[in-house]
Each structure stands twice: as structure tokens, then as C-alpha cells.
N, C-alpha and C positions, 0 to 999 in steps of 0.2 A: 651464351657464356662460353668462353674459351679457357680451358685448363692447361697450364703449362707444367710439363713434367720434366724434371731435371734428373739426369742419370749421372752419377759420379763415375768417371772412368776407373777401371780396375787398378791402374797404376797409382792414381791419386789415393784411392782407398787403401791400397797396400802401403803407401808411404805414411798415411795417417795412422794406420794400425801399428806400424813398426817404430814410431817415434817413442823413445824411451825418456822417462823423467829422471832416471838415475844418472850416475856419473858417466862420463864419456870414456874413462879408462878403468880397467879392472884393478883391484887392490894387489894383484899378483904381478903386475907389470906386463901382462900379456897385451895383445893388440887392443886398441880401443873398441868399445862396444858399437860405436857408430860405424866404424870400418866394417865390422862383422855384419851389421844390419845392411850396409850398402852392398856387400857381396851377396847376401841373401836376396836382395831386391834384384840384382843383376841376374841371378840364377833363375828367379821366377820370370823375369822379362824374357830370357832366352826360351824358356818353356812356352810362354804365351806366344812368342813369335813363331815358333814351330807349329803350335796348335792353330794359329791364325792362318798360316800358309796351307796347312792341311784342309782347313775349312773352305778356303778360297777355291782349292782344287775340287773339293766335293760339290760346292755350289755351282761351279762352272760346268760340271758334268751332269747336272740335273736336266731332265728333258724340258724343253721349252713348251709352255702351255699355248694352245690355240686361243687366240683372242678374237671373240666374236661379239659384236654389239649391233643393235638395231634400234632405229628410232624413226617414227613417221608421224606426220600430221595426217589426220583423216581426210584432208583435202587432197592428199596424194594417195597412191596405192599403198595400203597398209597390210601386206601379206608378208610374213616372214617364213622362209624355208630354211630348215636346219642344214648347214653345210657339214657339220660333224655330229657324231652320236654323242649325246651328253645331257646334262641337266641344265636347263635354262630358266632364268627368272624373267617374267613379263609383268609390266605395269601398264594400266590404261586409265585415262582420265577423260571424263565426258562432261560436257557443259550444255546449259540450256538457259535461255531467257524465259521468264515466267510465261507459261502457256497453260491455261486452265483446261484446254481440250486435249493436250498431248503431253505425255511424260517423255523422258528420255531413258533409254535402256539399251544396253548392248550385251551380247554374249561373247565370251572368248571361245573360239572354236579351234579344236585341234583336229586337223583334216576335216571331217564332217561331224565330229562329236562336240556337243556343248560341254564345256569344262567349268566355267564360272561366269558370273555376270556382275554388272554394275547398273544401278537404277536410281533415278531422281525424278520426283514430281513436285513442283512448287507452283504456287499461283501468284507469287509476288517476287520481283527482283530476279537475280541471277542465281542459278543453282548448279551444283556440280556433284559428281560422284567419282570415286576412284576404287580400284581394286588391284590386286597383284597375286601372282601364283608362281610356283616352281613346277616345271614340267620336264619329264624325261622325253627326249625326242630322238628318233632314229634319223639317219641321214635322209633328207628329202621330205620329211614330214613338214606340213605347213601349219602355221598358227595365224589367226586373223580375228578381227572383231566383226560381228554381224549385228546390224541395227535391228531392233525389235519392230515388228509390224505396227503401224500407226503411231510411231514415236518420232521425235525430231532431235536433232543435234545442233549445236551452235559451234562454229569455228570461224576464225579469220586469220589474218597474218600474225596474230599474237599466239596462235596455236593453243587455244583453250582445250581442245579435244585432241589427245595424243595417245600413241601406242608405242611402247618401247620395251626393249629387253636386252639381255646379254647372257653369254655362256657362263655358268657358275663353275663347271668342271667337265672335261671330256670323259667319256667312259669307253 
């Protein structure tokens, strides 16, 4: 399901709010109320224009974020080494066809330390398991998946078993 959100631009909102249901001229013969409202709108527009220009300058001066992303099928080498110090998010998905003798299980390893795991054992059909974690990494630290002893994985050109991640923010 897709939700559509409509935002009314400030100018339109200002115009709607400034519409008067009263007469367009004053009883004292002074300038029409509509002319006064139009001048108010122009004044607000000038202020908004200045504010927008200031915000554009402020946004342009923000530091650029390092963009780091990683994805690998376990048919290929699946070791990630952090290029920048920061917090990263990793996801892994493992798959297996029914095997009564062997489950499938992997550990997410940070350098040589076990961090988290995913496990699946089924005796009929296709099974899968997934997990994810956020990790703080120093430059050069590695993260990879390690298959459990006496377990199996299934993967092919459809990439049922994957390991991916991205930098959430540098530190």
C-alpha cells in the first residue's frame, strides 16, 4: 500500500488565509483591503525569499557524508573491511533445501569475535533465515560470515544466500 502525502506550499496557504469575506474597500475611503493584503503577501514573500537563500547557503556548506555500501553473494568472497570509522548496518540471509541430516547456520564475525547468528533447520522444502545488526567499526576492521561446522548452505545465480551492509554514519 502506498500513501500519498500532499503538502500545501506556504504561498498558497498564505493566500488562502488572507482571503477576506468582507468588502474590498473601507468605509472611510482608504485603499482597498485587497490591496493591503496583497502588499502583506509581497512582504512575506520577500522575507521567505531571503530565508530560502540563507538556507541554501547553509545546506551547501554542510560536510559531505562518506557513502559506503557492500553486498556479496556467498558464492563470491564475502569479507567487508571498514574504510572509515563509523557505525555500519549489516544484513545476512541464508538458505537451504530440506536436509534432515544438516541444518544451516552462520555467525557474523567482527574480526575474530562472534557477534550474531542466523540458523535454520527444516526437513521439508526450502528454508531460510535472516538477521541484521548495527556495529561500530574502526578503520580496517573486518566483518564476515562463518558457516557452522557440519551445516550446509544453498546458493545459486539467484543469490538466495547474501551478506550486505552500509555505513549509517561516520564517527
